N, CA, C and O atoms as a printed pandas DataFrame, in Angstrom:
     atom_number atom_name residue_name chain_id  residue_number  x_coord  y_coord  z_coord
0              1         N          UNK        A               1  -37.312   66.127  -22.099
1              2        CA          UNK        A               1  -36.525   67.355  -22.060
2              3         C          UNK        A               1  -35.893   67.570  -23.429
3              4         O          UNK        A               1  -34.868   66.961  -23.733
4              5         N          UNK        A               2  -36.471   68.405  -24.242
5              6        CA          UNK        A               2  -36.012   68.624  -25.607
6              7         C          UNK        A               2  -35.354   69.974  -25.809
7              8         O          UNK        A               2  -34.551   70.126  -26.729
8              9         N          UNK        A               3  -35.663   70.940  -24.996
9             10        CA          UNK        A               3  -35.245   72.322  -25.236
10            11         C          UNK        A               3  -33.807   72.593  -24.890
11            12         O          UNK        A               3  -32.966   71.696  -24.831
12            13         N          UNK        A               4  -33.558   73.862  -24.663
13            14        CA          UNK        A               4  -32.207   74.313  -24.328
14            15         C          UNK        A               4  -31.795   73.796  -22.948
15            16         O          UNK        A               4  -32.585   73.767  -22.004
16            17         N          UNK        A               5  -30.525   73.388  -22.873
17            18        CA          UNK        A               5  -29.973   72.977  -21.578
18            19         C          UNK        A               5  -28.926   73.977  -21.104
19            20         O          UNK        A               5  -28.518   73.957  -19.943
20            21         N          UNK        A               6  -28.496   74.849  -22.006
21            22        CA          UNK        A               6  -27.670   76.013  -21.650
22            23         C          UNK        A               6  -28.150   77.153  -22.543
23            24         O          UNK        A               6  -29.082   76.992  -23.331
24            25         N          UNK        A               7  -27.514   78.280  -22.407
25            26        CA          UNK        A               7  -27.878   79.446  -23.212
26            27         C          UNK        A               7  -27.831   79.148  -24.717
27            28         O          UNK        A               7  -28.662   79.650  -25.472
28            29         N          UNK        A               8  -26.859   78.332  -25.154
29            30        CA          UNK        A               8  -26.664   78.100  -26.584
30            31         C          UNK        A               8  -26.787   76.654  -27.047
31            32         O          UNK        A               8  -26.716   76.394  -28.248
32            33         N          UNK        A               9  -26.968   75.716  -26.138
33            34        CA          UNK        A               9  -27.035   74.307  -26.538
34            35         C          UNK        A               9  -28.400   73.709  -26.248
35            36         O          UNK        A               9  -29.006   73.946  -25.203
36            37         N          UNK        A              10  -28.862   72.919  -27.220
37            38        CA          UNK        A              10  -30.102   72.171  -27.072
38            39         C          UNK        A              10  -29.762   70.706  -26.805
39            40         O          UNK        A              10  -28.751   70.198  -27.290
40            41         N          UNK        A              11  -30.596   70.046  -26.048
41            42        CA          UNK        A              11  -30.377   68.635  -25.741
42            43         C          UNK        A              11  -30.228   67.809  -27.015
43            44         O          UNK        A              11  -29.390   66.909  -27.070
44            45         N          UNK        A              12  -31.015   68.098  -28.022
45            46        CA          UNK        A              12  -31.004   67.310  -29.266
46            47         C          UNK        A              12  -29.635   67.326  -29.956
47            48         O          UNK        A              12  -29.324   66.408  -30.715
48            49         N          UNK        A              13  -28.815   68.351  -29.708
49            50        CA          UNK        A              13  -27.481   68.413  -30.308
50            51         C          UNK        A              13  -26.572   67.303  -29.794
51            52         O          UNK        A              13  -25.562   66.984  -30.422
52            53         N          UNK        A              14  -26.923   66.720  -28.664
53            54        CA          UNK        A              14  -26.101   65.698  -28.031
54            55         C          UNK        A              14  -26.591   64.284  -28.332
55            56         O          UNK        A              14  -25.959   63.313  -27.917
56            57         N          UNK        A              15  -27.713   64.156  -29.052
57            58        CA          UNK        A              15  -28.247   62.838  -29.396
58            59         C          UNK        A              15  -27.263   62.077  -30.276
59            60         O          UNK        A              15  -26.404   62.669  -30.930
60            61         N          UNK        A              16  -27.405   60.762  -30.280
61            62        CA          UNK        A              16  -26.568   59.897  -31.116
62            63         C          UNK        A              16  -26.800   60.237  -32.588
63            64         O          UNK        A              16  -27.907   60.607  -32.979
64            65         N          UNK        A              17  -25.772   60.113  -33.381
65            66        CA          UNK        A              17  -25.877   60.426  -34.809
66            67         C          UNK        A              17  -26.823   59.499  -35.564
67            68         O          UNK        A              17  -27.191   59.801  -36.700
68            69         N          UNK        A              18  -27.224   58.387  -34.970
69            70        CA          UNK        A              18  -28.209   57.512  -35.621
70            71         C          UNK        A              18  -29.640   57.896  -35.238
71            72         O          UNK        A              18  -30.590   57.217  -35.628
72            73         N          UNK        A              19  -29.796   58.983  -34.476
73            74        CA          UNK        A              19  -31.113   59.464  -34.098
74            75         C          UNK        A              19  -31.572   59.062  -32.707
75            76         O          UNK        A              19  -32.599   59.547  -32.233
76            77         N          UNK        A              20  -30.830   58.189  -32.049
77            78        CA          UNK        A              20  -31.187   57.765  -30.693
78            79         C          UNK        A              20  -31.014   58.935  -29.732
79            80         O          UNK        A              20  -29.959   59.569  -29.694
80            81         N          UNK        A              21  -32.044   59.211  -28.965
81            82        CA          UNK        A              21  -32.005   60.315  -28.003
82            83         C          UNK        A              21  -31.147   59.934  -26.796
83            84         O          UNK        A              21  -31.004   58.756  -26.470
84            85         N          UNK        A              22  -30.581   60.946  -26.140
85            86        CA          UNK        A              22  -29.842   60.720  -24.898
86            87         C          UNK        A              22  -30.827   60.136  -23.885
87            88         O          UNK        A              22  -31.870   60.737  -23.625
88            89         N          UNK        A              23  -30.510   58.969  -23.307
89            90        CA          UNK        A              23  -31.429   58.374  -22.327
90            91         C          UNK        A              23  -31.612   59.272  -21.099
91            92         O          UNK        A              23  -30.701   59.997  -20.701
92            93         N          UNK        A              24  -32.781   59.207  -20.525
93            94        CA          UNK        A              24  -33.140   60.030  -19.371
94            95         C          UNK        A              24  -32.112   59.917  -18.243
95            96         O          UNK        A              24  -31.776   60.915  -17.606
96            97         N          UNK        A              25  -31.613   58.702  -17.996
97            98        CA          UNK        A              25  -30.678   58.505  -16.882
98            99         C          UNK        A              25  -29.304   59.133  -17.134
99           100         O          UNK        A              25  -28.470   59.172  -16.229
100          101         N          UNK        A              26  -29.060   59.626  -18.354
101          102        CA          UNK        A              26  -27.778   60.275  -18.664
102          103         C          UNK        A              26  -27.906   61.787  -18.842
103          104         O          UNK        A              26  -26.933   62.453  -19.195
104          105         N          UNK        A              27  -29.091   62.328  -18.601
105          106        CA          UNK        A              27  -29.331   63.763  -18.785
106          107         C          UNK        A              27  -28.414   64.604  -17.889
107          108         O          UNK        A              27  -27.926   65.647  -18.321
108          109         N          UNK        A              28  -28.178   64.170  -16.665
109          110        CA          UNK        A              28  -27.272   64.929  -15.784
110          111         C          UNK        A              28  -25.871   65.021  -16.380
111          112         O          UNK        A              28  -25.229   66.069  -16.309
112          113         N          UNK        A              29  -25.397   63.915  -16.969
113          114        CA          UNK        A              29  -24.064   63.927  -17.591
114          115         C          UNK        A              29  -24.008   64.908  -18.752
115          116         O          UNK        A              29  -23.076   65.705  -18.856
116          117         N          UNK        A              30  -25.010   64.846  -19.626
117          118        CA          UNK        A              30  -24.989   65.705  -20.805
118          119         C          UNK        A              30  -25.171   67.175  -20.409
119          120         O          UNK        A              30  -24.638   68.062  -21.077
120          121         N          UNK        A              31  -25.900   67.434  -19.355
121          122        CA          UNK        A              31  -26.063   68.810  -18.872
122          123         C          UNK        A              31  -24.735   69.357  -18.348
123          124         O          UNK        A              31  -24.380   70.503  -18.621
124          125         N          UNK        A              32  -24.016   68.544  -17.606
125          126        CA          UNK        A              32  -22.697   68.943  -17.103
126          127         C          UNK        A              32  -21.729   69.181  -18.263
127          128         O          UNK        A              32  -20.970   70.150  -18.249
128          129         N          UNK        A              33  -21.753   68.305  -19.259
129          130        CA          UNK        A              33  -20.920   68.470  -20.443
130          131         C          UNK        A              33  -21.281   69.766  -21.173
131          132         O          UNK        A              33  -20.401   70.541  -21.549
132          133         N          UNK        A              34  -22.573   69.991  -21.367
133          134        CA          UNK        A              34  -23.033   71.193  -22.067
134          135         C          UNK        A              34  -22.629   72.460  -21.322
135          136         O          UNK        A              34  -22.263   73.454  -21.949
136          137         N          UNK        A              35  -22.691   72.437  -20.009
137          138        CA          UNK        A              35  -22.276   73.609  -19.230
138          139         C          UNK        A              35  -20.797   73.919  -19.431
139          140         O          UNK        A              35  -20.409   75.086  -19.488
140          141         N          UNK        A              36  -19.975   72.885  -19.537
141          142        CA          UNK        A              36  -18.555   73.101  -19.810
142          143         C          UNK        A              36  -18.339   73.624  -21.226
143          144         O          UNK        A              36  -17.518   74.515  -21.442
144          145         N          UNK        A              37  -19.067   73.077  -22.181
145          146        CA          UNK        A              37  -18.945   73.558  -23.549
146          147         C          UNK        A              37  -19.473   74.977  -23.703
147          148         O          UNK        A              37  -19.032   75.717  -24.584
148          149         N          UNK        A              38  -20.415   75.356  -22.849
149          150        CA          UNK        A              38  -20.923   76.732  -22.879
150          151         C          UNK        A              38  -19.811   77.719  -22.535
151          152         O          UNK        A              38  -19.769   78.821  -23.083
152          153         N          UNK        A              39  -18.919   77.335  -21.637
153          154        CA          UNK        A              39  -17.767   78.185  -21.298
154          155         C          UNK        A              39  -16.911   78.406  -22.548
155          156         O          UNK        A              39  -16.494   79.526  -22.840
156          157         N          UNK        A              40  -16.658   77.318  -23.278
157          158        CA          UNK        A              40  -15.901   77.438  -24.522
158          159         C          UNK        A              40  -16.649   78.324  -25.517
159          160         O          UNK        A              40  -16.043   79.185  -26.155
160          161         N          UNK        A              41  -17.936   78.124  -25.652
161          162        CA          UNK        A              41  -18.779   78.915  -26.574
162          163         C          UNK        A              41  -18.729   80.397  -26.216
163          164         O          UNK        A              41  -18.586   81.250  -27.091
164          165         N          UNK        A              42  -18.847   80.695  -24.925
165          166        CA          UNK        A              42  -18.788   82.090  -24.487
166          167         C          UNK        A              42  -17.421   82.709  -24.761
167          168         O          UNK        A              42  -17.321   83.900  -25.056
168          169         N          UNK        A              43  -16.379   81.906  -24.663
169          170        CA          UNK        A              43  -15.014   82.396  -24.884
170          171         C          UNK        A              43  -14.756   82.695  -26.355
171          172         O          UNK        A              43  -14.180   83.733  -26.682
172          173         N          UNK        A              44  -15.178   81.796  -27.247
173          174        CA          UNK        A              44  -14.915   82.013  -28.676
174          175         C          UNK        A              44  -15.913   82.973  -29.307
175          176         O          UNK        A              44  -15.607   83.613  -30.314
176          177         N          UNK        A              45  -17.087   83.077  -28.731
177          178        CA          UNK        A              45  -18.089   84.005  -29.231
178          179         C          UNK        A              45  -18.729   83.597  -30.549
179          180         O          UNK        A              45  -19.294   84.430  -31.257
180          181         N          UNK        A              46  -18.641   82.332  -30.870
181          182        CA          UNK        A              46  -19.261   81.823  -32.100
182          183         C          UNK        A              46  -19.796   80.423  -31.846
183          184         O          UNK        A              46  -19.458   79.791  -30.845
184          185         N          UNK        A              47  -20.624   79.949  -32.750
185          186        CA          UNK        A              47  -21.280   78.661  -32.521
186          187         C          UNK        A              47  -20.295   77.495  -32.559
187          188         O          UNK        A              47  -19.245   77.547  -33.200
188          189         N          UNK        A              48  -20.679   76.459  -31.854
189          190        CA          UNK        A              48  -19.908   75.223  -31.797
190          191         C          UNK        A              48  -20.763   74.134  -32.413
191          192         O          UNK        A              48  -21.922   73.955  -32.040
192          193         N          UNK        A              49  -20.185   73.408  -33.357
193          194        CA          UNK        A              49  -20.862   72.284  -33.980
194          195         C          UNK        A              49  -20.441   70.999  -33.276
195          196         O          UNK        A              49  -19.259   70.654  -33.249
196          197         N          UNK        A              50  -21.412   70.299  -32.711
197          198        CA          UNK        A              50  -21.139   69.015  -32.065
198          199         C          UNK        A              50  -21.302   67.935  -33.130
199          200         O          UNK        A              50  -22.415   67.648  -33.572
200          201         N          UNK        A              51  -20.188   67.343  -33.534
201          202        CA          UNK        A              51  -20.240   66.337  -34.595
202          203         C          UNK        A              51  -20.575   64.948  -34.050
203          204         O          UNK        A              51  -21.082   64.101  -34.786
204          205         N          UNK        A              52  -20.299   64.712  -32.778
205          206        CA          UNK        A              52  -20.633   63.437  -32.138
206          207         C          UNK        A              52  -20.643   63.647  -30.631
207          208         O          UNK        A              52  -19.725   64.247  -30.072
208          209         N          UNK        A              53  -21.680   63.152  -29.984
209          210        CA          UNK        A              53  -21.713   63.205  -28.531
210          211         C          UNK        A              53  -22.164   61.842  -28.015
211          212         O          UNK        A              53  -21.399   60.879  -28.073
212          213         N          UNK        A              54  -23.398   61.745  -27.510
213          214        CA          UNK        A              54  -23.863   60.453  -26.996
214          215         C          UNK        A              54  -23.822   59.385  -28.087
215          216         O          UNK        A              54  -24.201   59.623  -29.234
216          217         N          UNK        A              55  -23.347   58.196  -27.693
217          218        CA          UNK        A              55  -23.388   57.021  -28.568
218          219         C          UNK        A              55  -23.841   55.830  -27.734
219          220         O          UNK        A              55  -23.254   55.553  -26.688
220          221         N          UNK        A              56  -24.866   55.128  -28.176
221          222        CA          UNK        A              56  -25.189   53.880  -27.486
222          223         C          UNK        A              56  -24.099   52.866  -27.847
223          224         O          UNK        A              56  -23.367   53.057  -28.818
224          225         N          UNK        A              57  -23.996   51.800  -27.071
225          226        CA          UNK        A              57  -22.858   50.888  -27.210
226          227         C          UNK        A              57  -22.694   50.321  -28.615
227          228         O          UNK        A              57  -21.576   50.254  -29.126
228          229         N          UNK        A              58  -23.782   49.916  -29.240
229          230        CA          UNK        A              58  -23.667   49.330  -30.585
230          231         C          UNK        A              58  -23.166   50.369  -31.583
231          232         O          UNK        A              58  -22.285   50.075  -32.390
232          233         N          UNK        A              59  -23.716   51.576  -31.536
233          234        CA          UNK        A              59  -23.269   52.625  -32.453
234          235         C          UNK        A              59  -21.792   52.933  -32.210
235          236         O          UNK        A              59  -21.021   53.073  -33.160
236          237         N          UNK        A              60  -21.405   53.038  -30.962
237          238        CA          UNK        A              60  -20.004   53.299  -30.625
238          239         C          UNK        A              60  -19.104   52.217  -31.213
239          240         O          UNK        A              60  -18.050   52.517  -31.774
240          241         N          UNK        A              61  -19.517   50.975  -31.085
241          242        CA          UNK        A              61  -18.748   49.855  -31.634
242          243         C          UNK        A              61  -18.694   49.956  -33.164
243          244         O          UNK        A              61  -17.646   49.738  -33.773
244          245         N          UNK        A              62  -19.835   50.288  -33.773
245          246        CA          UNK        A              62  -19.911   50.380  -35.234
246          247         C          UNK        A              62  -18.991   51.459  -35.802
247          248         O          UNK        A              62  -18.476   51.305  -36.909
248          249         N          UNK        A              63  -18.778   52.545  -35.063
249          250        CA          UNK        A              63  -17.904   53.625  -35.557
250          251         C          UNK        A              63  -16.459   53.471  -35.093
251          252         O          UNK        A              63  -15.631   54.350  -35.332
252          253         N          UNK        A              64  -16.155   52.346  -34.425
253          254        CA          UNK        A              64  -14.783   52.075  -34.015
254          255         C          UNK        A              64  -14.372   52.711  -32.710
255          256         O          UNK        A              64  -13.180   52.815  -32.423
256          257         N          UNK        A              65  -15.356   53.150  -31.895
257          258        CA          UNK        A              65  -15.046   53.736  -30.597
258          259         C          UNK        A              65  -14.564   52.688  -29.608
259          260         O          UNK        A              65  -14.927   51.516  -29.712
260          261         N          UNK        A              66  -13.756   53.100  -28.660
261          262        CA          UNK        A              66  -13.271   52.182  -27.631
262          263         C          UNK        A              66  -14.412   51.845  -26.669
263          264         O          UNK        A              66  -15.332   52.642  -26.485
264          265         N          UNK        A              67  -14.345   50.669  -26.062
265          266        CA          UNK        A              67  -15.436   50.211  -25.194
266          267         C          UNK        A              67  -15.600   51.065  -23.945
267          268         O          UNK        A              67  -16.668   51.065  -23.332
268          269         N          UNK        A              68  -14.556   51.793  -23.560
269          270        CA          UNK        A              68  -14.624   52.662  -22.382
270          271         C          UNK        A              68  -14.919   54.113  -22.747
271          272         O          UNK        A              68  -14.732   55.010  -21.924
272          273         N          UNK        A              69  -15.374   54.349  -23.967
273          274        CA          UNK        A              69  -15.610   55.709  -24.461
274          275         C          UNK        A              69  -16.576   56.481  -23.573
275          276         O          UNK        A              69  -17.603   55.955  -23.143
276          277         N          UNK        A              70  -16.232   57.735  -23.306
277          278        CA          UNK        A              70  -17.111   58.621  -22.543
278          279         C          UNK        A              70  -18.325   59.046  -23.368
279          280         O          UNK        A              70  -19.281   59.595  -22.821
280          281         N          UNK        A              71  -18.296   58.798  -24.667
281          282        CA          UNK        A              71  -19.477   59.055  -25.494
282          283         C          UNK        A              71  -20.646   58.159  -25.034
283          284         O          UNK        A              71  -21.801   58.581  -25.092
284          285         N          UNK        A              72  -20.359   56.959  -24.591
285          286        CA          UNK        A              72  -21.405   56.003  -24.178
286          287         C          UNK        A              72  -22.180   56.525  -22.977
287          288         O          UNK        A              72  -23.374   56.258  -22.847
288          289         N          UNK        A              73  -21.519   57.257  -22.108
289          290        CA          UNK        A              73  -22.170   57.779  -20.904
290          291         C          UNK        A              73  -22.569   59.253  -21.061
291          292         O          UNK        A              73  -22.875   59.924  -20.076
292          293         N          UNK        A              74  -22.563   59.747  -22.291
293          294        CA          UNK        A              74  -22.946   61.137  -22.601
294          295         C          UNK        A              74  -22.075   62.144  -21.858
295          296         O          UNK        A              74  -22.554   63.190  -21.420
296          297         N          UNK        A              75  -20.792   61.816  -21.720
297          298        CA          UNK        A              75  -19.834   62.698  -21.056
298          299         C          UNK        A              75  -18.776   63.221  -22.023
299          300         O          UNK        A              75  -17.749   63.747  -21.592
300          301         N          UNK        A              76  -19.018   63.080  -23.334
301          302        CA          UNK        A              76  -18.026   63.491  -24.323
302          303         C          UNK        A              76  -18.699   64.107  -25.533
303          304         O          UNK        A              76  -19.837   63.785  -25.874
304          305         N          UNK        A              77  -17.960   65.006  -26.172
305          306        CA          UNK        A              77  -18.414   65.591  -27.428
306          307         C          UNK        A              77  -17.211   65.856  -28.319
307          308         O          UNK        A              77  -16.148   66.271  -27.856
308          309         N          UNK        A              78  -17.405   65.606  -29.598
309          310        CA          UNK        A              78  -16.437   65.998  -30.608
310          311         C          UNK        A              78  -16.969   67.289  -31.212
311          312         O          UNK        A              78  -18.120   67.357  -31.642
312          313         N          UNK        A              79  -16.124   68.311  -31.240
313          314        CA          UNK        A              79  -16.611   69.637  -31.634
314          315         C          UNK        A              79  -15.757   70.264  -32.721
315          316         O          UNK        A              79  -14.562   69.996  -32.844
316          317         N          UNK        A              80  -16.416   71.113  -33.506
317          318        CA          UNK        A              80  -15.770   71.974  -34.485
318          319         C          UNK        A              80  -16.264   73.385  -34.219
319          320         O          UNK        A              80  -17.430   73.595  -33.884
320          321         N          UNK        A              81  -15.366   74.347  -34.371
321          322        CA          UNK        A              81  -15.727   75.742  -34.164
322          323         C          UNK        A              81  -15.392   76.503  -35.429
323          324         O          UNK        A              81  -14.235   76.572  -35.844
324          325         N          UNK        A              82  -16.416   77.073  -36.036
325          326        CA          UNK        A              82  -16.246   77.814  -37.286
326          327         C          UNK        A              82  -15.217   78.924  -37.121
327          328         O          UNK        A              82  -15.285   79.726  -36.190
328          329         N          UNK        A              83  -14.264   78.951  -38.045
329          330        CA          UNK        A              83  -13.248   79.988  -38.027
330          331         C          UNK        A              83  -12.029   79.673  -37.181
331          332         O          UNK        A              83  -11.085   80.461  -37.126
332          333         N          UNK        A              84  -12.046   78.516  -36.517
333          334        CA          UNK        A              84  -10.931   78.129  -35.656
334          335         C          UNK        A              84  -10.445   76.732  -36.032
335          336         O          UNK        A              84  -11.248   75.800  -36.070
336          337         N          UNK        A              85   -9.157   76.563  -36.310
337          338        CA          UNK        A              85   -8.645   75.214  -36.554
338          339         C          UNK        A              85   -8.641   74.406  -35.255
339          340         O          UNK        A              85   -8.562   74.971  -34.164
340          341         N          UNK        A              86   -8.726   73.095  -35.381
341          342        CA          UNK        A              86   -8.782   72.257  -34.177
342          343         C          UNK        A              86   -7.642   72.491  -33.187
343          344         O          UNK        A              86   -7.874   72.455  -31.979
344          345         N          UNK        A              87   -6.422   72.729  -33.661
345          346        CA          UNK        A              87   -5.305   72.901  -32.722
346          347         C          UNK        A              87   -5.500   74.134  -31.841
347          348         O          UNK        A              87   -5.087   74.129  -30.681
348          349         N          UNK        A              88   -6.116   75.180  -32.368
349          350        CA          UNK        A              88   -6.375   76.387  -31.563
350          351         C          UNK        A              88   -7.443   76.087  -30.507
351          352         O          UNK        A              88   -7.320   76.518  -29.360
352          353         N          UNK        A              89   -8.479   75.357  -30.888
353          354        CA          UNK        A              89   -9.535   74.989  -29.929
354          355         C          UNK        A              89   -8.971   74.063  -28.858
355          356         O          UNK        A              89   -9.299   74.203  -27.680
356          357         N          UNK        A              90   -8.133   73.128  -29.256
357          358        CA          UNK        A              90   -7.465   72.237  -28.303
358          359         C          UNK        A              90   -6.696   73.063  -27.259
359          360         O          UNK        A              90   -6.847   72.855  -26.055
360          361         N          UNK        A              91   -5.879   73.993  -27.736
361          362        CA          UNK        A              91   -5.090   74.838  -26.826
362          363         C          UNK        A              91   -5.983   75.693  -25.942
363          364         O          UNK        A              91   -5.680   75.896  -24.766
364          365         N          UNK        A              92   -7.071   76.192  -26.490
365          366        CA          UNK        A              92   -7.992   77.021  -25.716
366          367         C          UNK        A              92   -8.669   76.212  -24.613
367          368         O          UNK        A              92   -8.804   76.688  -23.486
368          369         N          UNK        A              93   -9.090   75.001  -24.930
369          370        CA          UNK        A              93   -9.684   74.139  -23.898
370          371         C          UNK        A              93   -8.663   73.869  -22.802
371          372         O          UNK        A              93   -8.992   73.919  -21.617
372          373         N          UNK        A              94   -7.423   73.583  -23.194
373          374        CA          UNK        A              94   -6.351   73.364  -22.214
374          375         C          UNK        A              94   -6.230   74.569  -21.278
375          376         O          UNK        A              94   -6.125   74.405  -20.063
376          377         N          UNK        A              95   -6.245   75.759  -21.837
377          378        CA          UNK        A              95   -6.125   76.975  -21.029
378          379         C          UNK        A              95   -7.339   77.156  -20.117
379          380         O          UNK        A              95   -7.185   77.535  -18.956
380          381         N          UNK        A              96   -8.523   76.894  -20.622
381          382        CA          UNK        A              96   -9.738   77.025  -19.805
382          383         C          UNK        A              96   -9.747   76.011  -18.663
383          384         O          UNK        A              96  -10.256   76.299  -17.580
384          385         N          UNK        A              97   -9.189   74.833  -18.900
385          386        CA          UNK        A              97   -9.059   73.835  -17.829
386          387         C          UNK        A              97   -8.036   74.329  -16.803
387          388         O          UNK        A              97   -8.281   74.283  -15.598
388          389         N          UNK        A              98   -6.886   74.801  -17.295
389          390        CA          UNK        A              98   -5.835   75.311  -16.391
390          391         C          UNK        A              98   -6.351   76.431  -15.501
391          392         O          UNK        A              98   -5.990   76.513  -14.327
392          393         N          UNK        A              99   -7.190   77.286  -16.053
393          394        CA          UNK        A              99   -7.755   78.416  -15.301
394          395         C          UNK        A              99   -8.900   77.988  -14.377
395          396         O          UNK        A              99   -9.367   78.784  -13.562
396          397         N          UNK        A             100   -9.346   76.752  -14.500
397          398        CA          UNK        A             100  -10.449   76.278  -13.677
398          399         C          UNK        A             100  -11.821   76.624  -14.221
399          400         O          UNK        A             100  -12.823   76.461  -13.524
400          401         N          UNK        A             101  -11.880   77.102  -15.459
401          402        CA          UNK        A             101  -13.169   77.476  -16.038
402          403         C          UNK        A             101  -13.903   76.285  -16.652
403          404         O          UNK        A             101  -15.133   76.261  -16.692
404          405         N          UNK        A             102  -13.143   75.297  -17.128
405          406        CA          UNK        A             102  -13.725   74.054  -17.636
406          407         C          UNK        A             102  -13.201   72.907  -16.782
407          408         O          UNK        A             102  -12.106   72.974  -16.225
408          409         N          UNK        A             103  -13.999   71.868  -16.694
409          410        CA          UNK        A             103  -13.631   70.705  -15.876
410          411         C          UNK        A             103  -12.506   69.916  -16.538
411          412         O          UNK        A             103  -12.458   69.781  -17.761
412          413         N          UNK        A             104  -11.605   69.399  -15.709
413          414        CA          UNK        A             104  -10.537   68.529  -16.190
414          415         C          UNK        A             104  -11.159   67.287  -16.821
415          416         O          UNK        A             104  -12.179   66.769  -16.365
416          417         N          UNK        A             105  -10.512   66.838  -17.874
417          418        CA          UNK        A             105  -11.011   65.638  -18.549
418          419         C          UNK        A             105  -10.121   65.267  -19.704
419          420         O          UNK        A             105   -8.933   65.589  -19.724
420          421         N          UNK        A             106  -10.707   64.584  -20.671
421          422        CA          UNK        A             106   -9.983   64.173  -21.857
422          423         C          UNK        A             106  -10.096   65.229  -22.939
423          424         O          UNK        A             106  -11.171   65.772  -23.196
424          425         N          UNK        A             107   -8.948   65.512  -23.575
425          426        CA          UNK        A             107   -8.923   66.439  -24.698
426          427         C          UNK        A             107   -8.085   65.776  -25.788
427          428         O          UNK        A             107   -6.907   65.477  -25.593
428          429         N          UNK        A             108   -8.709   65.559  -26.921
429          430        CA          UNK        A             108   -8.034   64.896  -28.023
430          431         C          UNK        A             108   -8.065   65.744  -29.281
431          432         O          UNK        A             108   -9.103   66.297  -29.643
432          433         N          UNK        A             109   -6.933   65.841  -29.938
433          434        CA          UNK        A             109   -6.810   66.622  -31.163
434          435         C          UNK        A             109   -6.870   65.693  -32.369
435          436         O          UNK        A             109   -6.142   64.703  -32.446
436          437         N          UNK        A             110   -7.748   66.029  -33.305
437          438        CA          UNK        A             110   -7.909   65.304  -34.564
438          439         C          UNK        A             110   -7.795   66.316  -35.701
439          440         O          UNK        A             110   -7.768   67.522  -35.455
440          441         N          UNK        A             111   -7.729   65.842  -36.930
441          442        CA          UNK        A             111   -7.562   66.740  -38.078
442          443         C          UNK        A             111   -8.704   67.722  -38.241
443          444         O          UNK        A             111   -8.479   68.870  -38.627
444          445         N          UNK        A             112   -9.927   67.295  -37.956
445          446        CA          UNK        A             112  -11.088   68.142  -38.251
446          447         C          UNK        A             112  -11.923   68.505  -37.031
447          448         O          UNK        A             112  -12.900   69.244  -37.153
448          449         N          UNK        A             113  -11.560   68.002  -35.867
449          450        CA          UNK        A             113  -12.347   68.280  -34.668
450          451         C          UNK        A             113  -11.498   68.095  -33.419
451          452         O          UNK        A             113  -10.365   67.617  -33.477
452          453         N          UNK        A             114  -12.082   68.492  -32.281
453          454        CA          UNK        A             114  -11.466   68.280  -30.969
454          455         C          UNK        A             114  -12.450   67.480  -30.127
455          456         O          UNK        A             114  -13.643   67.782  -30.098
456          457         N          UNK        A             115  -11.945   66.464  -29.444
457          458        CA          UNK        A             115  -12.731   65.690  -28.489
458          459         C          UNK        A             115  -12.544   66.324  -27.115
459          460         O          UNK        A             115  -11.428   66.659  -26.719
460          461         N          UNK        A             116  -13.649   66.482  -26.397
461          462        CA          UNK        A             116  -13.583   66.942  -25.000
462          463         C          UNK        A             116  -14.518   66.067  -24.182
463          464         O          UNK        A             116  -15.658   65.816  -24.575
464          465         N          UNK        A             117  -14.022   65.607  -23.042
465          466        CA          UNK        A             117  -14.890   64.852  -22.139
466          467         C          UNK        A             117  -14.650   65.261  -20.696
467          468         O          UNK        A             117  -13.633   65.867  -20.360
468          469         N          UNK        A             118  -15.606   64.916  -19.857
469          470        CA          UNK        A             118  -15.599   65.346  -18.454
470          471         C          UNK        A             118  -15.304   64.176  -17.519
471          472         O          UNK        A             118  -15.987   63.995  -16.511
472          473         N          UNK        A             119  -14.301   63.394  -17.849
473          474        CA          UNK        A             119  -13.945   62.218  -17.053
474          475         C          UNK        A             119  -13.432   62.574  -15.654
475          476         O          UNK        A             119  -13.436   61.728  -14.760
476          477         N          UNK        A             120  -12.991   63.821  -15.463
477          478        CA          UNK        A             120  -12.536   64.251  -14.145
478          479         C          UNK        A             120  -11.053   64.085  -13.909
479          480         O          UNK        A             120  -10.519   64.602  -12.927
480          481         N          UNK        A             121  -10.376   63.370  -14.796
481          482        CA          UNK        A             121   -8.924   63.212  -14.711
482          483         C          UNK        A             121   -8.320   63.621  -16.049
483          484         O          UNK        A             121   -8.992   63.587  -17.080
484          485         N          UNK        A             122   -7.051   64.006  -16.025
485          486        CA          UNK        A             122   -6.386   64.504  -17.222
486          487         C          UNK        A             122   -6.034   63.361  -18.172
487          488         O          UNK        A             122   -5.421   62.371  -17.773
488          489         N          UNK        A             123   -6.427   63.513  -19.418
489          490        CA          UNK        A             123   -6.031   62.611  -20.497
490          491         C          UNK        A             123   -5.882   63.475  -21.750
491          492         O          UNK        A             123   -6.752   64.290  -22.055
492          493         N          UNK        A             124   -4.792   63.293  -22.460
493          494        CA          UNK        A             124   -4.530   64.079  -23.663
494          495         C          UNK        A             124   -4.026   63.151  -24.762
495          496         O          UNK        A             124   -3.293   62.200  -24.494
496          497         N          UNK        A             125   -4.426   63.436  -26.000
497          498        CA          UNK        A             125   -3.920   62.694  -27.135
498          499         C          UNK        A             125   -3.980   63.554  -28.390
499          500         O          UNK        A             125   -4.741   64.517  -28.481
500          501         N          UNK        A             126   -3.146   63.169  -29.354
501          502        CA          UNK        A             126   -3.065   63.905  -30.617
502          503         C          UNK        A             126   -3.077   62.886  -31.759
503          504         O          UNK        A             126   -2.093   62.185  -31.995
504          505         N          UNK        A             127   -4.206   62.820  -32.461
505          506        CA          UNK        A             127   -4.344   61.953  -33.637
506          507         C          UNK        A             127   -4.468   62.814  -34.889
507          508         O          UNK        A             127   -5.083   62.405  -35.873
508          509         N          UNK        A             128   -3.884   64.003  -34.846
509          510        CA          UNK        A             128   -4.002   64.925  -35.974
510          511         C          UNK        A             128   -2.954   64.666  -37.045
511          512         O          UNK        A             128   -3.017   65.236  -38.134
512          513         N          UNK        A             129   -2.004   63.818  -36.740
513          514        CA          UNK        A             129   -0.945   63.554  -37.717
514          515         C          UNK        A             129    0.013   64.720  -37.862
515          516         O          UNK        A             129    0.541   64.982  -38.943
516          517         N          UNK        A             130    0.231   65.423  -36.744
517          518        CA          UNK        A             130    1.184   66.536  -36.756
518          519         C          UNK        A             130    0.584   67.824  -37.265
519          520         O          UNK        A             130    1.246   68.597  -37.957
520          521         N          UNK        A             131   -0.656   68.053  -36.927
521          522        CA          UNK        A             131   -1.409   69.236  -37.359
522          523         C          UNK        A             131   -0.566   70.486  -37.277
523          524         O          UNK        A             131   -1.041   71.574  -37.603
């Protein structure tokens, strides 16, 4: 499955940054994640750059990810949206979750990107250094 998984996202956008493809057994997770990100994409009306999504365990460890990272199960993406600072995207995701348009999960604010995952429970963090 290489093609589009939503109107604007291709499966390959979610592959590990070292080139490892999302494993077949995690395709359902990445499809659910992509569907949630499509809501964000439709809301902002511009492309979303996925800077990191699926990570196999070794790659996750190599980049300093936590062992329980949702990236390992293809349930997380770090995103940048052209023309929008991360704090605005963070707030927008929060609002879309509150409205029930995006699934509850983890939302993390960083200096250059926003982390979003579909863990199903609320988790929030701010590593932006007071953005």
